[in-house]
C-alpha positions in Angstrom: 22.6 19.8 -11.8 19.4 17.9 -11.1 21.0 15.9 -8.4 22.5 18.9 -6.5 19.1 20.7 -6.8 17.2 17.8 -5.2 19.9 17.1 -2.7 19.3 20.6 -1.4 15.5 19.9 -1.2 16.3 16.8 0.9 18.6 18.9 3.1 15.7 21.4 3.6 13.5 18.7 5.1 11.8 18.1 1.7 10.0 21.4 1.8 8.4 22.2 -1.6 10.6 24.6 -3.5 9.0 27.9 -4.4 11.2 28.7 -7.4 9.5 26.3 -9.8 5.8 25.3 -10.4 4.7 22.2 -8.6 3.8 20.5 -11.9 7.3 20.9 -13.2 8.8 19.5 -10.0 6.4 16.6 -10.0 7.2 15.8 -13.7 10.9 15.7 -12.9 10.5 13.5 -9.9 8.3 11.2 -11.8 10.9 10.8 -14.5 13.5 10.1 -11.9 11.4 7.2 -10.6 12.6 5.3 -13.7 16.3 6.4 -13.5 18.9 3.7 -13.3 20.8 5.7 -10.8 19.6 4.5 -7.4 20.7 7.8 -5.8 18.2 9.7 -7.9 15.5 7.0 -7.8 15.6 5.6 -4.3 17.1 8.4 -2.3 15.6 11.5 -4.0 12.5 10.8 -6.2 10.7 8.2 -4.1 11.1 9.8 -0.6 10.3 13.3 -1.9 7.1 12.3 -3.7 6.1 10.1 -0.7 6.7 12.9 1.8 4.8 15.4 -0.2 1.9 13.1 -0.6 1.9 12.3 3.1 2.0 16.0 4.0 -1.0 16.7 1.9 0.7 18.7 -0.8 -1.2 16.8 -3.5 -4.5 16.4 -1.7 -6.3 18.4 -4.4 -4.3 16.8 -7.2 -4.2 13.2 -5.9 -6.4 11.7 -8.6 -4.2 13.1 -11.3 -1.0 12.1 -9.6 -2.2 8.5 -9.1 -3.3 8.4 -12.8 0.2 9.4 -13.7 1.6 6.6 -11.7 -0.7 4.1 -13.4 0.6 5.3 -16.7 4.1 4.4 -15.4 2.9 0.9 -14.7 2.7 0.2 -18.4 6.1 1.6 -19.4 7.9 -0.9 -21.6 5.3 -3.6 -21.4 4.1 -5.1 -24.7 0.7 -5.4 -26.3 -2.1 -3.0 -25.5 -0.4 -1.8 -22.3 2.5 -0.1 -24.2 2.7 3.7 -23.7 2.3 5.5 -27.0 5.4 6.8 -28.6 8.9 7.2 -27.1 8.3 9.9 -24.5 11.7 10.3 -22.8 9.9 11.8 -19.8 8.8 8.3 -18.9 12.3 7.1 -18.3 14.4 4.3 -19.8 13.1 1.7 -22.2 14.1 -1.9 -22.6 15.2 -4.0 -19.5 15.6 -0.8 -17.5 12.0 0.2 -17.9 11.1 -2.1 -14.9 12.4 0.6 -12.6 9.7 3.1 -13.7 7.0 0.4 -13.5 8.1 -0.8 -10.1 8.6 2.6 -8.4 5.4 3.9 -9.9 3.6 1.1 -8.0 5.2 2.2 -4.8 4.1 5.8 -5.3 0.6 4.7 -6.3 0.5 2.8 -3.0 1.3 6.0 -1.1 -1.5 7.8 -3.0 -3.9 5.1 -1.9 -2.6 5.3 1.7 -3.2 9.1 1.6 -6.8 8.5 0.6 -7.2 5.9 3.3 -6.2 8.6 5.8 -8.1 11.7 4.5 -10.9 10.2 2.3 -10.6 12.5 -0.7 -11.1 10.1 -3.6 -14.3 8.4 -5.0 -14.5 4.7 -5.2 -14.3 4.7 -9.0 -10.8 6.3 -8.9 -9.4 3.9 -6.4 -11.0 0.8 -7.9 -9.7 1.9 -11.3 -6.2 2.2 -9.9 -6.6 -1.2 -8.4 -7.6 -2.7 -11.8 -4.5 -1.3 -13.4 -2.3 -2.3 -10.6 -3.2 -5.9 -10.7 -3.1 -6.0 -14.5 0.4 -4.7 -14.3 1.5 -7.0 -11.5 0.2 -10.2 -13.2 1.7 -9.1 -16.5 5.1 -8.0 -15.2 7.8 -10.1 -16.8 10.8 -8.8 -14.9 10.9 -10.1 -11.3 14.5 -9.3 -10.5 15.2 -8.1 -7.0 18.6 -6.5 -6.7 20.2 -5.4 -10.0 24.0 -4.9 -9.8 25.0 -1.3 -10.4 21.4 -0.1 -10.5 19.9 -1.1 -7.2 16.4 -2.5 -6.4 14.0 -3.3 -9.2 11.8 -5.4 -6.8 8.6 -5.3 -8.9 6.9 -8.1 -6.9 7.7 -6.6 -3.5 6.7 -3.1 -4.6 3.5 -4.4 -6.1 2.8 -6.3 -2.9 3.2 -3.1 -0.9 0.7 -1.3 -3.2 -1.7 -4.2 -2.8 -1.5 -3.9 1.0 -2.5 -0.2 0.7 -5.3 -1.1 -1.6 -6.6 -3.8 0.8 -6.9 -1.3 3.5 -9.1 1.0 1.4 -12.7 1.6 2.5 -13.7 1.3 -1.1 -13.0 -2.5 -1.1 -15.5 -5.0 0.2 -15.4 -8.8 0.4 -15.6 -9.4 -3.4 -12.7 -7.1 -4.1 -10.6 -8.4 -1.2 -11.1 -11.9 -2.5 -9.8 -10.8 -5.9 -6.7 -9.5 -4.2 -6.1 -12.9 -2.6 -6.5 -14.5 -6.0 -3.9 -12.1 -7.5 -1.4 -13.1 -4.8 -2.1 -16.8 -5.4 -1.7 -16.3 -9.2 1.7 -14.7 -8.6 2.9 -17.4 -6.3 1.9 -20.3 -8.4 2.9 -19.0 -11.8 6.1 -20.8 -13.0 8.9 -18.3 -13.4 12.7 -18.6 -13.8 13.1 -15.9 -11.1 13.1 -17.5 -7.7 12.0 -15.1 -5.0 15.1 -14.5 -2.8 14.8 -10.8 -2.0 12.0 -10.7 0.5 9.2 -11.0 -2.0 7.3 -13.8 0.0 7.3 -11.7 3.1 6.0 -8.6 1.3 3.2 -10.6 -0.4 2.4 -12.1 3.0 2.1 -8.6 4.3 -0.4 -7.8 1.6 -2.5 -10.8 2.6 -2.4 -9.7 6.2 -3.8 -6.4 5.1 -6.7 -8.2 3.5 -7.2 -10.4 6.6 -7.2 -7.5 9.0 -10.3 -6.2 7.3 -12.1 -9.2 8.9 -14.3 -9.5 5.8 -13.1 -12.7 4.1 -14.4 -15.9 5.7 -12.6 -19.2 6.2 -14.9 -20.7 3.5 -12.9 -18.6 1.0 -9.5 -18.9 2.7 -9.4 -22.7 3.0 -9.7 -23.5 -0.8 -7.3 -20.6 -1.4 -4.7 -22.2 0.7 -5.4 -25.6 -0.9 -4.7 -24.0 -4.3 -1.3 -22.7 -3.1 -0.5 -26.1 -1.5 -0.9 -27.8 -4.9 1.6 -25.5 -6.4 4.0 -25.8 -3.4 4.1 -29.6 -3.4 7.1 -31.0 -5.3 6.3 -33.8 -7.7 9.1 -36.4 -7.7 8.0 -37.7 -11.0 9.0 -34.4 -12.6 12.6 -35.3 -12.1 12.2 -38.7 -13.8 10.2 -37.2 -16.7 12.3 -34.1 -17.5 15.4 -34.2 -15.4 14.6 -30.6 -14.3 15.1 -29.2 -10.8 12.0 -30.4 -8.9 11.9 -27.4 -6.7 12.1 -24.8 -9.5 8.3 -24.8 -10.0 7.4 -25.0 -6.3 9.9 -22.7 -4.6 7.9 -19.4 -4.7 4.6 -20.9 -3.6 6.3 -22.8 -0.8 8.3 -19.7 0.3 5.1 -17.7 0.3 3.2 -20.2 2.5 6.0 -20.3 5.0 6.1 -16.5 5.1 2.4 -16.2 5.6 2.5 -18.7 8.4 5.2 -16.7 10.2 3.3 -13.4 9.8 0.1 -15.0 11.2 1.9 -16.9 14.0 4.1 -14.2 15.5 3.2 -11.0 13.7 1.3 -8.0 15.3 -2.3 -7.1 14.9 -3.7 -10.6 14.3 -6.9 -10.9 12.3 -10.0 -12.6 13.7 -9.3 -15.8 11.6 -5.7 -16.1 12.8 -6.3 -19.2 15.0 -8.2 -21.2 12.4 -6.0 -20.1 9.5 -2.8 -21.0 11.3 -4.1 -24.5 11.7 -4.9 -24.7 8.0 -1.4 -23.5 7.2 0.3 -25.9 9.5 -1.5 -28.8 7.8 -0.7 -27.4 4.4 3.0 -27.1 5.2 3.2 -30.6 6.6 1.6 -32.0 3.4 3.8 -30.0 1.1 7.0 -31.3 2.8 6.1 -34.6 4.5 9.7 -35.8 4.6 10.5 -32.8 6.9 7.3 -32.0 8.7 5.1 -35.1 8.4 4.4 -37.5 11.3 7.2 -39.9 10.3 9.9 -37.3 9.6 
């Protein structure tokens, strides 16, 4: 029944139905963000909420909607971030709870983009959302991309998209933008069994470009930031001898991110003011991380 009702909404150009209160419609769509059925989650809930936000349906309710999305960010996580009780309206628990967290991040990003366009929220609201967003992203333990039979989980990519929206906010200055860069670096250098193979490096590079396009972060901050990533991206041959482990397991994500960032800067649109200098720094870093392929004697 729910699917057919919402399919008609989609067919009607996503006009807001008049037969039910907006609050009830929003609650149902929010629950569907965590559904394991990609038809309900990706094809109905996400585009409907995003469209209504972009059309201004929630302009007077944007703070409350965003707060609801930040609640979804903690669904199924342990410790102090766990949502109280077993509220079924929040969606599945266990491994499937990642869908609610990940898609809540996407919708939160759309809420921030709406504020970027119409300036309806105070800085305390947006910065509070930012704190909860980065807390979730750094604490997210499920970095799967495509989940067979259930579609995209994509927490890292969706978190990166939300970071990009946050970076464009008028409420963030140089200190806050620098924090976002550190968050991206923390993600890229943290050892994880999940290698990023579903576009995550490109999406994170996009969030960094959103920071750089503000033209507020100087090279004096960016150069040591790249150096930190380089250290994590450089394979240590001794690790093979010491542990017998795959030497690229710990460096793959950081290396992939550096390459993605280089491509975005070198050939992407709307270059930031630091593009020329930062490209040179990235070229040097990539040569040093893989000297056998890019070094002078390769």
